[in-house]
PyMOL Python script that loads the backbone (N, CA, C, O; Angstrom):
from pymol import cmd

cmd.read_pdbstr("""\
ATOM      1  N   MET A   1     -17.596  -9.811  15.441  1.00  0.00           N
ATOM      2  CA  MET A   1     -17.996  -9.313  16.903  1.00  0.00           C
ATOM      3  C   MET A   1     -17.060 -10.045  17.716  1.00  0.00           C
ATOM      4  O   MET A   1     -16.638 -11.197  17.818  1.00  0.00           O
ATOM      5  N   ALA A   2     -16.886  -8.787  18.319  1.00  0.00           N
ATOM      6  CA  ALA A   2     -15.376  -9.015  19.311  1.00  0.00           C
ATOM      7  C   ALA A   2     -15.791  -9.706  20.448  1.00  0.00           C
ATOM      8  O   ALA A   2     -17.007  -9.652  20.631  1.00  0.00           O
ATOM      9  N   MET A   3     -15.162 -10.328  21.250  1.00  0.00           N
ATOM     10  CA  MET A   3     -15.309 -11.394  22.075  1.00  0.00           C
ATOM     11  C   MET A   3     -14.275 -11.451  23.276  1.00  0.00           C
ATOM     12  O   MET A   3     -13.108 -11.398  22.889  1.00  0.00           O
ATOM     13  N   ALA A   4     -14.473 -11.564  24.874  1.00  0.00           N
ATOM     14  CA  ALA A   4     -13.241 -11.637  25.126  1.00  0.00           C
ATOM     15  C   ALA A   4     -13.027 -12.663  25.671  1.00  0.00           C
ATOM     16  O   ALA A   4     -13.893 -13.168  26.385  1.00  0.00           O
ATOM     17  N   VAL A   5     -11.754 -13.276  25.473  1.00  0.00           N
ATOM     18  CA  VAL A   5     -11.585 -14.375  26.188  1.00  0.00           C
ATOM     19  C   VAL A   5     -10.105 -14.660  26.945  1.00  0.00           C
ATOM     20  O   VAL A   5      -9.150 -13.903  26.778  1.00  0.00           O
ATOM     21  N   ARG A   6     -10.058 -15.687  27.679  1.00  0.00           N
ATOM     22  CA  ARG A   6      -9.049 -16.081  28.611  1.00  0.00           C
ATOM     23  C   ARG A   6      -7.612 -16.537  28.358  1.00  0.00           C
ATOM     24  O   ARG A   6      -7.423 -17.726  28.102  1.00  0.00           O
ATOM     25  N   ILE A   7      -6.762 -15.832  28.400  1.00  0.00           N
ATOM     26  CA  ILE A   7      -5.676 -16.501  28.063  1.00  0.00           C
ATOM     27  C   ILE A   7      -4.505 -16.395  29.068  1.00  0.00           C
ATOM     28  O   ILE A   7      -4.545 -15.501  29.912  1.00  0.00           O
ATOM     29  N   SER A   8      -3.471 -17.251  29.026  1.00  0.00           N
ATOM     30  CA  SER A   8      -2.400 -16.910  30.304  1.00  0.00           C
ATOM     31  C   SER A   8      -1.812 -15.858  29.943  1.00  0.00           C
ATOM     32  O   SER A   8      -1.785 -15.235  28.882  1.00  0.00           O
ATOM     33  N   GLU A   9      -1.238 -15.688  31.153  1.00  0.00           N
ATOM     34  CA  GLU A   9      -0.247 -14.164  31.334  1.00  0.00           C
ATOM     35  C   GLU A   9       1.148 -14.640  30.262  1.00  0.00           C
ATOM     36  O   GLU A   9       1.751 -13.915  29.472  1.00  0.00           O
ATOM     37  N   GLU A  10       1.343 -15.870  30.519  1.00  0.00           N
ATOM     38  CA  GLU A  10       2.693 -16.168  29.904  1.00  0.00           C
ATOM     39  C   GLU A  10       2.646 -15.856  28.273  1.00  0.00           C
ATOM     40  O   GLU A  10       3.526 -15.369  27.564  1.00  0.00           O
ATOM     41  N   LEU A  11       0.890 -16.449  27.817  1.00  0.00           N
ATOM     42  CA  LEU A  11       0.961 -16.132  26.037  1.00  0.00           C
ATOM     43  C   LEU A  11       0.820 -14.447  26.013  1.00  0.00           C
ATOM     44  O   LEU A  11       1.317 -13.740  25.136  1.00  0.00           O
ATOM     45  N   VAL A  12       0.159 -14.034  26.984  1.00  0.00           N
ATOM     46  CA  VAL A  12       0.085 -12.281  26.489  1.00  0.00           C
ATOM     47  C   VAL A  12       1.603 -11.749  27.084  1.00  0.00           C
ATOM     48  O   VAL A  12       1.934 -10.615  26.738  1.00  0.00           O
ATOM     49  N   GLY A  13       2.112 -12.169  27.565  1.00  0.00           N
ATOM     50  CA  GLY A  13       4.015 -11.699  27.709  1.00  0.00           C
ATOM     51  C   GLY A  13       4.546 -11.836  26.572  1.00  0.00           C
ATOM     52  O   GLY A  13       5.036 -10.867  25.991  1.00  0.00           O
ATOM     53  N   GLU A  14       4.544 -12.937  26.106  1.00  0.00           N
ATOM     54  CA  GLU A  14       5.302 -13.258  24.424  1.00  0.00           C
ATOM     55  C   GLU A  14       4.771 -12.517  23.881  1.00  0.00           C
ATOM     56  O   GLU A  14       5.558 -11.646  23.514  1.00  0.00           O
ATOM     57  N   ALA A  15       3.206 -12.217  23.402  1.00  0.00           N
ATOM     58  CA  ALA A  15       2.760 -11.579  22.116  1.00  0.00           C
ATOM     59  C   ALA A  15       2.689 -10.216  22.235  1.00  0.00           C
ATOM     60  O   ALA A  15       2.425  -9.439  21.317  1.00  0.00           O
ATOM     61  N   LYS A  16       3.040  -9.795  23.917  1.00  0.00           N
ATOM     62  CA  LYS A  16       3.662  -8.352  23.982  1.00  0.00           C
ATOM     63  C   LYS A  16       5.099  -7.956  23.232  1.00  0.00           C
ATOM     64  O   LYS A  16       5.263  -6.897  22.626  1.00  0.00           O
ATOM     65  N   ARG A  17       6.071  -8.956  23.376  1.00  0.00           N
ATOM     66  CA  ARG A  17       7.111  -8.918  23.151  1.00  0.00           C
ATOM     67  C   ARG A  17       7.280  -8.912  21.540  1.00  0.00           C
ATOM     68  O   ARG A  17       8.177  -8.296  20.963  1.00  0.00           O
ATOM     69  N   PHE A  18       6.343  -9.643  20.940  1.00  0.00           N
ATOM     70  CA  PHE A  18       6.572  -9.906  19.803  1.00  0.00           C
ATOM     71  C   PHE A  18       5.610  -8.696  18.729  1.00  0.00           C
ATOM     72  O   PHE A  18       5.930  -8.169  17.663  1.00  0.00           O
ATOM     73  N   SER A  19       4.660  -8.604  19.358  1.00  0.00           N
ATOM     74  CA  SER A  19       4.190  -7.531  18.976  1.00  0.00           C
ATOM     75  C   SER A  19       4.631  -5.824  18.641  1.00  0.00           C
ATOM     76  O   SER A  19       4.222  -4.981  17.842  1.00  0.00           O
ATOM     77  N   LYS A  20       5.541  -5.848  19.570  1.00  0.00           N
ATOM     78  CA  LYS A  20       6.325  -4.604  19.710  1.00  0.00           C
ATOM     79  C   LYS A  20       7.416  -5.091  18.159  1.00  0.00           C
ATOM     80  O   LYS A  20       7.488  -4.261  17.253  1.00  0.00           O
ATOM     81  N   ILE A  21       7.827  -5.820  18.083  1.00  0.00           N
ATOM     82  CA  ILE A  21       8.839  -6.375  17.097  1.00  0.00           C
ATOM     83  C   ILE A  21       8.569  -6.203  15.633  1.00  0.00           C
ATOM     84  O   ILE A  21       9.279  -5.696  14.765  1.00  0.00           O
ATOM     85  N   GLU A  22       6.928  -6.947  15.534  1.00  0.00           N
ATOM     86  CA  GLU A  22       6.452  -6.653  14.549  1.00  0.00           C
ATOM     87  C   GLU A  22       5.262  -5.572  14.013  1.00  0.00           C
ATOM     88  O   GLU A  22       4.488  -5.655  13.060  1.00  0.00           O
ATOM     89  N   HIS A  23       5.473  -4.396  15.163  1.00  0.00           N
ATOM     90  CA  HIS A  23       4.527  -3.269  15.254  1.00  0.00           C
ATOM     91  C   HIS A  23       2.937  -3.430  15.183  1.00  0.00           C
ATOM     92  O   HIS A  23       2.156  -2.734  14.533  1.00  0.00           O
ATOM     93  N   ARG A  24       2.691  -4.371  15.900  1.00  0.00           N
ATOM     94  CA  ARG A  24       1.335  -5.131  15.924  1.00  0.00           C
ATOM     95  C   ARG A  24       0.867  -4.726  17.341  1.00  0.00           C
ATOM     96  O   ARG A  24       1.585  -4.774  18.340  1.00  0.00           O
ATOM     97  N   SER A  25      -0.851  -4.184  17.299  1.00  0.00           N
ATOM     98  CA  SER A  25      -1.348  -3.925  18.526  1.00  0.00           C
ATOM     99  C   SER A  25      -1.174  -5.561  19.369  1.00  0.00           C
ATOM    100  O   SER A  25      -0.602  -6.514  18.841  1.00  0.00           O
ATOM    101  N   LEU A  26      -1.727  -5.590  20.592  1.00  0.00           N
ATOM    102  CA  LEU A  26      -1.496  -6.920  21.387  1.00  0.00           C
ATOM    103  C   LEU A  26      -2.395  -7.886  20.522  1.00  0.00           C
ATOM    104  O   LEU A  26      -1.965  -8.902  19.977  1.00  0.00           O
ATOM    105  N   THR A  27      -3.799  -7.404  20.460  1.00  0.00           N
ATOM    106  CA  THR A  27      -4.766  -8.311  19.843  1.00  0.00           C
ATOM    107  C   THR A  27      -4.542  -8.528  18.585  1.00  0.00           C
ATOM    108  O   THR A  27      -4.972  -9.636  18.262  1.00  0.00           O
ATOM    109  N   GLY A  28      -3.857  -7.720  17.377  1.00  0.00           N
ATOM    110  CA  GLY A  28      -3.187  -7.913  16.355  1.00  0.00           C
ATOM    111  C   GLY A  28      -2.254  -9.323  16.068  1.00  0.00           C
ATOM    112  O   GLY A  28      -2.256 -10.201  15.206  1.00  0.00           O
ATOM    113  N   GLN A  29      -1.504  -9.041  17.223  1.00  0.00           N
ATOM    114  CA  GLN A  29      -0.322 -10.340  17.230  1.00  0.00           C
ATOM    115  C   GLN A  29      -1.221 -11.494  17.806  1.00  0.00           C
ATOM    116  O   GLN A  29      -1.077 -12.550  17.191  1.00  0.00           O
ATOM    117  N   ILE A  30      -1.860 -11.521  18.550  1.00  0.00           N
ATOM    118  CA  ILE A  30      -2.748 -12.843  18.698  1.00  0.00           C
ATOM    119  C   ILE A  30      -3.771 -13.042  17.911  1.00  0.00           C
ATOM    120  O   ILE A  30      -4.227 -14.175  18.063  1.00  0.00           O
ATOM    121  N   GLU A  31      -4.331 -12.403  17.119  1.00  0.00           N
ATOM    122  CA  GLU A  31      -4.881 -12.183  16.000  1.00  0.00           C
ATOM    123  C   GLU A  31      -4.181 -13.397  14.658  1.00  0.00           C
ATOM    124  O   GLU A  31      -4.705 -14.394  14.162  1.00  0.00           O
ATOM    125  N   HIS A  32      -2.440 -12.576  14.341  1.00  0.00           N
ATOM    126  CA  HIS A  32      -1.787 -13.365  13.581  1.00  0.00           C
ATOM    127  C   HIS A  32      -1.581 -14.027  14.127  1.00  0.00           C
ATOM    128  O   HIS A  32      -2.350 -14.830  13.600  1.00  0.00           O
ATOM    129  N   TRP A  33      -1.032 -14.711  15.084  1.00  0.00           N
ATOM    130  CA  TRP A  33      -0.808 -16.195  15.368  1.00  0.00           C
ATOM    131  C   TRP A  33      -1.921 -17.326  15.263  1.00  0.00           C
ATOM    132  O   TRP A  33      -1.801 -18.510  14.950  1.00  0.00           O
ATOM    133  N   ALA A  34      -3.120 -16.535  15.650  1.00  0.00           N
ATOM    134  CA  ALA A  34      -4.267 -17.791  15.205  1.00  0.00           C
ATOM    135  C   ALA A  34      -4.538 -17.798  13.698  1.00  0.00           C
ATOM    136  O   ALA A  34      -4.538 -18.932  13.221  1.00  0.00           O
ATOM    137  N   ARG A  35      -4.747 -16.893  12.915  1.00  0.00           N
ATOM    138  CA  ARG A  35      -4.669 -17.170  11.800  1.00  0.00           C
ATOM    139  C   ARG A  35      -3.611 -18.197  11.097  1.00  0.00           C
ATOM    140  O   ARG A  35      -3.873 -18.929  10.143  1.00  0.00           O
ATOM    141  N   ILE A  36      -2.191 -18.078  11.867  1.00  0.00           N
ATOM    142  CA  ILE A  36      -1.028 -18.877  11.107  1.00  0.00           C
ATOM    143  C   ILE A  36      -1.506 -20.417  11.937  1.00  0.00           C
ATOM    144  O   ILE A  36      -1.477 -21.607  11.626  1.00  0.00           O
ATOM    145  N   GLY A  37      -1.811 -19.866  12.776  1.00  0.00           N
ATOM    146  CA  GLY A  37      -2.062 -21.703  13.583  1.00  0.00           C
ATOM    147  C   GLY A  37      -3.200 -22.281  12.735  1.00  0.00           C
ATOM    148  O   GLY A  37      -3.263 -23.439  12.321  1.00  0.00           O
ATOM    149  N   LYS A  38      -4.122 -21.265  12.531  1.00  0.00           N
ATOM    150  CA  LYS A  38      -5.502 -22.023  11.727  1.00  0.00           C
ATOM    151  C   LYS A  38      -4.904 -22.833  10.114  1.00  0.00           C
ATOM    152  O   LYS A  38      -5.161 -23.952   9.670  1.00  0.00           O
ATOM    153  N   CYS A  39      -3.838 -21.462   9.419  1.00  0.00           N
ATOM    154  CA  CYS A  39      -4.028 -22.416   8.352  1.00  0.00           C
ATOM    155  C   CYS A  39      -2.724 -23.409   8.476  1.00  0.00           C
ATOM    156  O   CYS A  39      -2.451 -24.126   7.513  1.00  0.00           O
ATOM    157  N   SER A  40      -2.075 -23.440   9.437  1.00  0.00           N
ATOM    158  CA  SER A  40      -0.841 -25.022   9.878  1.00  0.00           C
ATOM    159  C   SER A  40      -1.948 -26.190  10.135  1.00  0.00           C
ATOM    160  O   SER A  40      -1.758 -27.362   9.811  1.00  0.00           O
ATOM    161  N   GLU A  41      -2.768 -25.853  10.570  1.00  0.00           N
ATOM    162  CA  GLU A  41      -3.524 -26.923  10.615  1.00  0.00           C
ATOM    163  C   GLU A  41      -4.355 -27.382   9.766  1.00  0.00           C
ATOM    164  O   GLU A  41      -4.800 -28.518   9.931  1.00  0.00           O
ATOM    165  N   GLU A  42      -4.727 -26.643   8.729  1.00  0.00           N
ATOM    166  CA  GLU A  42      -5.484 -27.047   7.898  1.00  0.00           C
ATOM    167  C   GLU A  42      -4.988 -27.599   6.435  1.00  0.00           C
ATOM    168  O   GLU A  42      -5.539 -28.155   5.485  1.00  0.00           O
ATOM    169  N   ASN A  43      -3.361 -27.057   6.817  1.00  0.00           N
ATOM    170  CA  ASN A  43      -2.323 -27.667   5.371  1.00  0.00           C
ATOM    171  C   ASN A  43      -1.221 -27.805   6.168  1.00  0.00           C
ATOM    172  O   ASN A  43      -0.292 -27.011   6.311  1.00  0.00           O
ATOM    173  N   PRO A  44      -1.377 -28.775   6.629  1.00  0.00           N
ATOM    174  CA  PRO A  44      -0.067 -29.135   7.432  1.00  0.00           C
ATOM    175  C   PRO A  44       1.384 -29.376   6.770  1.00  0.00           C
ATOM    176  O   PRO A  44       2.522 -29.378   7.240  1.00  0.00           O
ATOM    177  N   ASP A  45       0.938 -29.546   5.674  1.00  0.00           N
ATOM    178  CA  ASP A  45       2.033 -30.032   4.632  1.00  0.00           C
ATOM    179  C   ASP A  45       2.803 -28.821   4.254  1.00  0.00           C
ATOM    180  O   ASP A  45       3.836 -29.116   3.652  1.00  0.00           O
ATOM    181  N   LEU A  46       2.590 -27.373   4.447  1.00  0.00           N
ATOM    182  CA  LEU A  46       3.203 -26.242   4.411  1.00  0.00           C
ATOM    183  C   LEU A  46       3.941 -26.260   4.949  1.00  0.00           C
ATOM    184  O   LEU A  46       3.927 -27.024   5.913  1.00  0.00           O
ATOM    185  N   PRO A  47       5.228 -25.333   4.664  1.00  0.00           N
ATOM    186  CA  PRO A  47       6.080 -24.464   5.794  1.00  0.00           C
ATOM    187  C   PRO A  47       5.279 -23.245   6.194  1.00  0.00           C
ATOM    188  O   PRO A  47       4.182 -22.885   5.767  1.00  0.00           O
ATOM    189  N   TYR A  48       6.144 -22.624   7.201  1.00  0.00           N
ATOM    190  CA  TYR A  48       5.598 -21.410   7.698  1.00  0.00           C
ATOM    191  C   TYR A  48       5.792 -20.586   6.738  1.00  0.00           C
ATOM    192  O   TYR A  48       4.821 -19.882   6.461  1.00  0.00           O
ATOM    193  N   SER A  49       6.830 -20.424   6.074  1.00  0.00           N
ATOM    194  CA  SER A  49       7.133 -19.329   5.283  1.00  0.00           C
ATOM    195  C   SER A  49       6.304 -19.392   4.123  1.00  0.00           C
ATOM    196  O   SER A  49       6.058 -18.383   3.463  1.00  0.00           O
ATOM    197  N   LEU A  50       5.886 -20.457   3.855  1.00  0.00           N
ATOM    198  CA  LEU A  50       4.606 -20.191   2.622  1.00  0.00           C
ATOM    199  C   LEU A  50       3.322 -20.004   2.641  1.00  0.00           C
ATOM    200  O   LEU A  50       2.463 -19.742   1.798  1.00  0.00           O
ATOM    201  N   ILE A  51       3.367 -20.281   4.333  1.00  0.00           N
ATOM    202  CA  ILE A  51       1.977 -19.816   4.682  1.00  0.00           C
ATOM    203  C   ILE A  51       2.048 -18.309   4.961  1.00  0.00           C
ATOM    204  O   ILE A  51       1.015 -17.647   4.868  1.00  0.00           O
ATOM    205  N   LYS A  52       3.061 -17.806   5.255  1.00  0.00           N
ATOM    206  CA  LYS A  52       3.156 -16.087   5.889  1.00  0.00           C
ATOM    207  C   LYS A  52       2.846 -15.587   4.676  1.00  0.00           C
ATOM    208  O   LYS A  52       2.068 -14.636   4.747  1.00  0.00           O
ATOM    209  N   GLU A  53       3.207 -15.918   3.496  1.00  0.00           N
ATOM    210  CA  GLU A  53       3.561 -15.456   1.971  1.00  0.00           C
ATOM    211  C   GLU A  53       2.215 -15.381   1.658  1.00  0.00           C
ATOM    212  O   GLU A  53       1.794 -14.322   1.193  1.00  0.00           O
ATOM    213  N   ILE A  54       1.305 -16.516   1.866  1.00  0.00           N
ATOM    214  CA  ILE A  54       0.197 -16.217   1.167  1.00  0.00           C
ATOM    215  C   ILE A  54      -0.981 -15.467   1.835  1.00  0.00           C
ATOM    216  O   ILE A  54      -1.843 -14.795   1.267  1.00  0.00           O
ATOM    217  N   LEU A  55      -0.822 -15.752   3.338  1.00  0.00           N
ATOM    218  CA  LEU A  55      -1.034 -14.285   3.924  1.00  0.00           C
ATOM    219  C   LEU A  55      -1.131 -13.151   3.661  1.00  0.00           C
ATOM    220  O   LEU A  55      -2.159 -12.495   3.831  1.00  0.00           O
ATOM    221  N   MET A  56       0.075 -12.665   3.134  1.00  0.00           N
ATOM    222  CA  MET A  56       0.969 -11.532   3.001  1.00  0.00           C
ATOM    223  C   MET A  56       0.157 -11.007   1.369  1.00  0.00           C
ATOM    224  O   MET A  56      -0.131  -9.837   1.118  1.00  0.00           O
ATOM    225  N   GLY A  57      -0.058 -12.038   0.545  1.00  0.00           N
ATOM    226  CA  GLY A  57      -0.748 -12.026  -0.498  1.00  0.00           C
ATOM    227  C   GLY A  57      -2.286 -11.571  -0.363  1.00  0.00           C
ATOM    228  O   GLY A  57      -2.693 -10.432  -0.595  1.00  0.00           O
ATOM    229  N   VAL A  58      -2.822 -12.322  -0.077  1.00  0.00           N
ATOM    230  CA  VAL A  58      -4.247 -12.485   0.509  1.00  0.00           C
ATOM    231  C   VAL A  58      -4.176 -10.725   0.978  1.00  0.00           C
ATOM    232  O   VAL A  58      -4.355  -9.973   0.020  1.00  0.00           O
ATOM    233  N   GLU A  59      -4.020 -10.276   1.866  1.00  0.00           N
ATOM    234  CA  GLU A  59      -3.630  -8.511   2.435  1.00  0.00           C
ATOM    235  C   GLU A  59      -3.528  -7.697   1.607  1.00  0.00           C
ATOM    236  O   GLU A  59      -4.149  -6.647   1.768  1.00  0.00           O
ATOM    237  N   GLU A  60      -2.491  -7.933   0.099  1.00  0.00           N
ATOM    238  CA  GLU A  60      -2.137  -7.093  -0.461  1.00  0.00           C
ATOM    239  C   GLU A  60      -3.215  -7.304  -1.517  1.00  0.00           C
ATOM    240  O   GLU A  60      -2.990  -6.609  -2.508  1.00  0.00           O
ATOM    241  N   LEU A  61      -4.194  -7.967  -1.603  1.00  0.00           N
ATOM    242  CA  LEU A  61      -5.235  -8.270  -2.494  1.00  0.00           C
ATOM    243  C   LEU A  61      -6.247  -7.383  -2.224  1.00  0.00           C
ATOM    244  O   LEU A  61      -6.679  -6.519  -2.986  1.00  0.00           O
ATOM    245  N   GLU A  62      -6.748  -7.731  -0.670  1.00  0.00           N
ATOM    246  CA  GLU A  62      -7.592  -6.810  -0.142  1.00  0.00           C
ATOM    247  C   GLU A  62      -7.320  -5.319   0.093  1.00  0.00           C
ATOM    248  O   GLU A  62      -8.178  -4.549   0.526  1.00  0.00           O
ATOM    249  N   HIS A  63      -6.262  -5.021  -0.172  1.00  0.00           N
ATOM    250  CA  HIS A  63      -5.946  -3.772  -0.302  1.00  0.00           C
ATOM    251  C   HIS A  63      -5.461  -3.102  -1.601  1.00  0.00           C
ATOM    252  O   HIS A  63      -4.921  -2.006  -1.749  1.00  0.00           O
ATOM    253  N   ASP A  64      -5.807  -4.082  -2.543  1.00  0.00           N
ATOM    254  CA  ASP A  64      -5.520  -3.650  -3.703  1.00  0.00           C
ATOM    255  C   ASP A  64      -4.453  -3.041  -4.072  1.00  0.00           C
ATOM    256  O   ASP A  64      -4.540  -2.030  -4.768  1.00  0.00           O
ATOM    257  N   GLU A  65      -3.257  -3.540  -3.677  1.00  0.00           N
ATOM    258  CA  GLU A  65      -1.724  -3.863  -3.793  1.00  0.00           C
ATOM    259  C   GLU A  65      -1.389  -4.906  -4.474  1.00  0.00           C
ATOM    260  O   GLU A  65      -0.902  -5.909  -3.953  1.00  0.00           O
ATOM    261  N   LYS A  66      -1.615  -4.776  -5.701  1.00  0.00           N
ATOM    262  CA  LYS A  66      -1.558  -6.366  -6.374  1.00  0.00           C
ATOM    263  C   LYS A  66      -0.702  -6.084  -7.882  1.00  0.00           C
ATOM    264  O   LYS A  66      -0.996  -5.424  -8.879  1.00  0.00           O
ATOM    265  N   THR A  67       0.493  -6.926  -7.517  1.00  0.00           N
ATOM    266  CA  THR A  67       1.084  -6.570  -8.829  1.00  0.00           C
ATOM    267  C   THR A  67       1.325  -8.295  -9.704  1.00  0.00           C
ATOM    268  O   THR A  67       1.091  -9.453  -9.361  1.00  0.00           O
ATOM    269  N   GLU A  68       1.882  -7.669 -10.902  1.00  0.00           N
ATOM    270  CA  GLU A  68       1.395  -9.045 -11.463  1.00  0.00           C
ATOM    271  C   GLU A  68       3.057  -9.871 -11.279  1.00  0.00           C
ATOM    272  O   GLU A  68       4.187  -9.416 -11.100  1.00  0.00           O
ATOM    273  N   TYR A  69       2.446 -11.446 -11.445  1.00  0.00           N
ATOM    274  CA  TYR A  69       3.635 -12.324 -10.805  1.00  0.00           C
ATOM    275  C   TYR A  69       4.445 -12.086 -11.924  1.00  0.00           C
ATOM    276  O   TYR A  69       4.005 -11.595 -12.963  1.00  0.00           O
ATOM    277  N   GLN A  70       5.752 -12.456 -11.729  1.00  0.00           N
ATOM    278  CA  GLN A  70       6.980 -12.781 -12.567  1.00  0.00           C
ATOM    279  C   GLN A  70       7.827 -13.879 -12.641  1.00  0.00           C
ATOM    280  O   GLN A  70       8.864 -13.873 -11.978  1.00  0.00           O
ATOM    281  N   PHE A  71       7.512 -14.898 -13.409  1.00  0.00           N
ATOM    282  CA  PHE A  71       7.961 -16.210 -13.281  1.00  0.00           C
ATOM    283  C   PHE A  71       9.293 -16.425 -13.850  1.00  0.00           C
ATOM    284  O   PHE A  71       9.685 -15.892 -14.888  1.00  0.00           O
ATOM    285  N   GLY A  72       9.892 -17.137 -13.206  1.00  0.00           N
ATOM    286  CA  GLY A  72      11.190 -17.746 -13.278  1.00  0.00           C
ATOM    287  C   GLY A  72      12.060 -16.736 -12.654  1.00  0.00           C
ATOM    288  O   GLY A  72      13.270 -16.942 -12.550  1.00  0.00           O
TER     289      GLY A  72
END
""", "prot")
cmd.dss("prot")
cmd.show_as("cartoon", "prot")
cmd.util.cbc("prot")
cmd.orient("prot")
């Protein structure tokens, strides 16, 4: 369910800049930041880079783009 929320103009401006760099919509960029923030709060011991890799892996699984992990 989509819902309108109010956020600061400053955050919108930053999200617009990052969305262009990351090739996301403005909404997609804000949702991405929200997912990263949620994961960070739930797992404060994990670095950003690992959280990002985990989310990328989940996305690949959801789109059936999985490959076997090679150890070492």
